[in-house]
Short mmCIF file of the C-alpha atoms (twelve columns), coordinates in Angstrom:
data_MODEL
# 
_entry.id   MODEL 
# 
loop_
_atom_site.group_PDB 
_atom_site.id 
_atom_site.type_symbol 
_atom_site.label_atom_id 
_atom_site.label_alt_id 
_atom_site.label_comp_id 
_atom_site.label_asym_id 
_atom_site.label_seq_id 
_atom_site.Cartn_x 
_atom_site.Cartn_y 
_atom_site.Cartn_z 
_atom_site.pdbx_PDB_model_num 
ATOM 1  C CA . MET A 1  -19.250 -10.049 -11.084 1 
ATOM 2  C CA . THR A 2  -17.089 -6.874  -11.724 1 
ATOM 3  C CA . ASP A 3  -19.227 -4.861  -9.021  1 
ATOM 4  C CA . GLN A 4  -18.304 -7.675  -6.288  1 
ATOM 5  C CA . ILE A 5  -14.931 -7.332  -6.955  1 
ATOM 6  C CA . HIS A 6  -15.464 -3.536  -6.949  1 
ATOM 7  C CA . GLN A 7  -16.881 -4.063  -3.829  1 
ATOM 8  C CA . GLY A 8  -14.116 -5.643  -2.219  1 
ATOM 9  C CA . ILE A 9  -11.789 -2.970  -3.402  1 
ATOM 10 C CA . ARG A 10 -14.066 -0.516  -1.584  1 
ATOM 11 C CA . ASN A 11 -14.082 -2.853  1.416   1 
ATOM 12 C CA . VAL A 12 -10.468 -3.251  2.056   1 
ATOM 13 C CA . ILE A 13 -9.694  0.730   1.422   1 
ATOM 14 C CA . ASP A 14 -12.530 1.582   3.911   1 
ATOM 15 C CA . SER A 15 -11.084 -1.060  6.618   1 
ATOM 16 C CA . ASN A 16 -7.193  -0.256  6.176   1 
ATOM 17 C CA . ARG A 17 -8.470  3.996   5.398   1 
ATOM 18 C CA . ASP A 18 -6.660  5.114   8.453   1 
ATOM 19 C CA . ARG A 19 -3.487  2.911   7.887   1 
ATOM 20 C CA . PHE A 20 -3.501  4.429   4.804   1 
ATOM 21 C CA . LEU A 21 -3.909  8.201   5.928   1 
ATOM 22 C CA . LYS A 22 -0.730  7.157   8.934   1 
ATOM 23 C CA . VAL A 23 1.674   6.078   6.181   1 
ATOM 24 C CA . SER A 24 0.869   9.154   3.822   1 
ATOM 25 C CA . GLN A 25 0.842   11.960  6.728   1 
ATOM 26 C CA . GLU A 26 4.588   10.510  7.528   1 
ATOM 27 C CA . ILE A 27 5.229   10.333  4.061   1 
ATOM 28 C CA . TRP A 28 3.998   14.182  3.926   1 
ATOM 29 C CA . ASN A 29 6.049   14.715  6.786   1 
ATOM 30 C CA . ASP A 30 9.292   13.404  6.138   1 
ATOM 31 C CA . PRO A 31 10.284  14.724  2.808   1 
ATOM 32 C CA . GLU A 32 13.007  13.097  0.710   1 
ATOM 33 C CA . LEU A 33 14.700  14.572  -2.993  1 
ATOM 34 C CA . GLY A 34 13.488  12.276  -6.008  1 
ATOM 35 C CA . PHE A 35 15.192  9.052   -6.305  1 
ATOM 36 C CA . ASP A 36 16.450  9.201   -2.822  1 
ATOM 37 C CA . GLU A 37 13.122  8.264   -0.900  1 
ATOM 38 C CA . HIS A 38 14.622  4.868   1.093   1 
ATOM 39 C CA . ARG A 39 12.726  6.025   4.200   1 
ATOM 40 C CA . ALA A 40 9.182   6.604   1.879   1 
ATOM 41 C CA . VAL A 41 10.250  2.595   -0.140  1 
ATOM 42 C CA . GLN A 42 10.926  1.411   4.101   1 
ATOM 43 C CA . ARG A 43 7.043   2.908   5.174   1 
ATOM 44 C CA . LEU A 44 5.482   1.498   1.837   1 
ATOM 45 C CA . THR A 45 7.108   -2.020  1.193   1 
ATOM 46 C CA . GLN A 46 6.657   -3.288  4.923   1 
ATOM 47 C CA . PRO A 47 3.690   -3.299  5.496   1 
ATOM 48 C CA . LEU A 48 3.458   -5.775  2.207   1 
ATOM 49 C CA . ALA A 49 5.560   -7.646  2.796   1 
ATOM 50 C CA . GLU A 50 3.879   -8.329  6.738   1 
ATOM 51 C CA . ALA A 51 1.404   -8.538  4.676   1 
ATOM 52 C CA . GLY A 52 2.488   -11.448 2.219   1 
ATOM 53 C CA . PHE A 53 3.295   -9.923  -0.370  1 
ATOM 54 C CA . GLU A 54 6.953   -10.849 -1.905  1 
ATOM 55 C CA . VAL A 55 8.962   -7.215  -1.925  1 
ATOM 56 C CA . GLU A 56 11.599  -6.186  -4.476  1 
ATOM 57 C CA . VAL A 57 13.386  -3.688  -3.707  1 
ATOM 58 C CA . GLY A 58 15.200  -1.757  -6.499  1 
ATOM 59 C CA . VAL A 59 13.297  -2.913  -9.458  1 
ATOM 60 C CA . ALA A 60 13.766  -1.011  -13.257 1 
ATOM 61 C CA . GLY A 61 17.382  0.409   -12.003 1 
ATOM 62 C CA . LEU A 62 16.434  2.042   -9.436  1 
ATOM 63 C CA . ASP A 63 17.309  2.278   -5.827  1 
ATOM 64 C CA . THR A 64 13.976  3.391   -4.340  1 
ATOM 65 C CA . ALA A 65 11.651  1.680   -7.264  1 
ATOM 66 C CA . PHE A 66 9.674   -1.595  -5.769  1 
ATOM 67 C CA . ARG A 67 7.393   -4.028  -6.825  1 
ATOM 68 C CA . ALA A 68 5.122   -6.385  -4.725  1 
ATOM 69 C CA . THR A 69 3.872   -9.354  -5.881  1 
ATOM 70 C CA . TRP A 70 0.630   -11.120 -4.801  1 
ATOM 71 C CA . ASP A 71 0.444   -14.974 -4.809  1 
ATOM 72 C CA . SER A 72 -2.756  -15.283 -7.649  1 
ATOM 73 C CA . GLY A 73 -4.289  -18.126 -5.017  1 
ATOM 74 C CA . ARG A 74 -7.972  -18.249 -5.568  1 
# 
């Protein structure tokens, strides 16, 4: 069972590799000061929200901290 879960995770990562690299490169090319990474937060949370995650920005008293929650579903 654990091997199946790990393989499923690898499949998701592999099938989204280009997308992950693009976001990583965008953040790298547009640096922001610590605790003021508003553009980076947008770049990270928008695709999560589009994928169906419930995204909450501004957690733990930090404007740039976020939580993305996926319904437990199946």
